[in-house]
C-alpha positions in Angstrom: -8.5 -8.1 -14.0 -11.6 -5.7 -13.6 -12.1 -5.9 -9.9 -9.9 -4.0 -7.3 -7.5 -3.4 -10.0 -4.2 -1.9 -8.4 -4.1 1.8 -9.5 -1.1 3.6 -10.1 -1.9 7.2 -10.0 1.0 9.3 -12.4 1.1 10.2 -16.3 -1.0 9.2 -19.2 -0.2 5.6 -21.1 -1.5 4.4 -23.6 -2.0 1.2 -25.9 1.3 -0.5 -27.3 3.6 2.5 -26.2 6.5 1.8 -23.4 6.2 3.2 -19.7 9.4 2.8 -17.9 8.9 4.0 -14.3 11.3 4.3 -11.4 9.2 3.2 -8.0 10.1 4.5 -5.0 7.1 5.4 -2.8 6.2 2.4 -0.4 2.6 1.8 -1.2 3.9 1.6 -5.1 6.6 -0.9 -4.1 3.9 -2.9 -2.5 1.3 -2.9 -5.3 3.9 -4.0 -7.9 5.4 -6.9 -5.9 2.0 -7.9 -5.4 1.3 -7.3 -8.9 4.6 -10.0 -9.5 3.6 -12.4 -6.9 -0.3 -12.7 -8.0 0.8 -13.3 -11.4 -0.9 -11.0 -13.3 1.8 -8.8 -13.6 -0.6 -5.6 -14.8 -2.1 -2.7 -13.0 -3.8 0.3 -14.2 -2.4 3.9 -14.8 -4.1 7.0 -14.2 -3.4 10.5 -14.6 -4.5 12.8 -11.3 -7.8 14.1 -10.7 -8.0 16.5 -7.8 -11.7 15.8 -7.2 -12.1 12.2 -7.7 -8.3 11.0 -6.6 -7.3 9.8 -10.0 -9.5 9.9 -14.0 -11.9 8.1 -15.2 -10.4 6.8 -17.8 -6.8 5.1 -18.0 -4.8 2.4 -19.7 -3.6 -1.1 -18.3 0.4 -1.3 -18.2 2.0 -5.1 -18.5 5.0 -5.4 -16.7 7.7 -7.3 -18.9 10.4 -7.1 -16.6 11.1 -5.4 -12.5 14.5 -4.6 -11.5 14.8 -4.3 -7.9 17.7 -2.4 -6.5 19.9 -2.9 -2.8 17.8 -0.3 -1.4 14.1 -1.6 -1.9 13.7 0.7 -5.1 12.5 -0.6 -8.3 12.8 -0.1 -12.3 9.9 -1.4 -14.1 9.4 -1.8 -17.5 5.8 -1.5 -18.8 4.1 -1.2 -21.9 0.8 -0.3 -22.6 -2.5 -2.7 -23.0 -6.0 -1.7 -22.9 -7.9 1.1 -22.2 -10.5 1.0 -19.2 -13.4 3.2 -17.8 -13.3 3.4 -13.6 -16.5 2.1 -12.6 -15.6 2.5 -8.4 -12.6 3.5 -6.8 -11.3 2.1 -3.8 -8.1 2.0 -1.8 -6.0 -1.2 -0.3 -2.5 -0.6 1.8 -2.3 2.8 1.1 -3.1 2.5 -3.1 -6.0 2.9 -5.2 -7.2 0.7 -7.2 -10.7 0.7 -9.1 -13.7 -1.2 -10.6 -13.2 -1.1 -14.3 -14.6 -2.1 -17.7 -12.3 -2.1 -21.0 -13.1 -0.3 -23.4 -13.8 -1.0 -27.6 -12.2 0.6 -30.2 -14.5 1.2 -33.4 -12.8 -0.5 -36.0 -11.6 1.7 -39.0 -12.4 0.3 -42.3 
């Protein structure tokens, strides 16, 4: 998943660290539903940036579980995956998307 990756512009996420989310905005409700329906169960997380909309670097989040509430909101249990760099920004149905490349950590011996 490196092209048109859905982006949740919110907070900082880190590899292996759980990141519980309360999703209530219609655009992000749609994004989560699509991530589940397409089977990727992943999206990117970046912090906000006043010039570009969102930061140049972020972390993929893997959806572990979604609890859909009767009023349309959801509680999403995610965990951080790979870190990435944004190559190109886009938009789809109100939420941000990006083409990304994954970052490789330098092994420390």
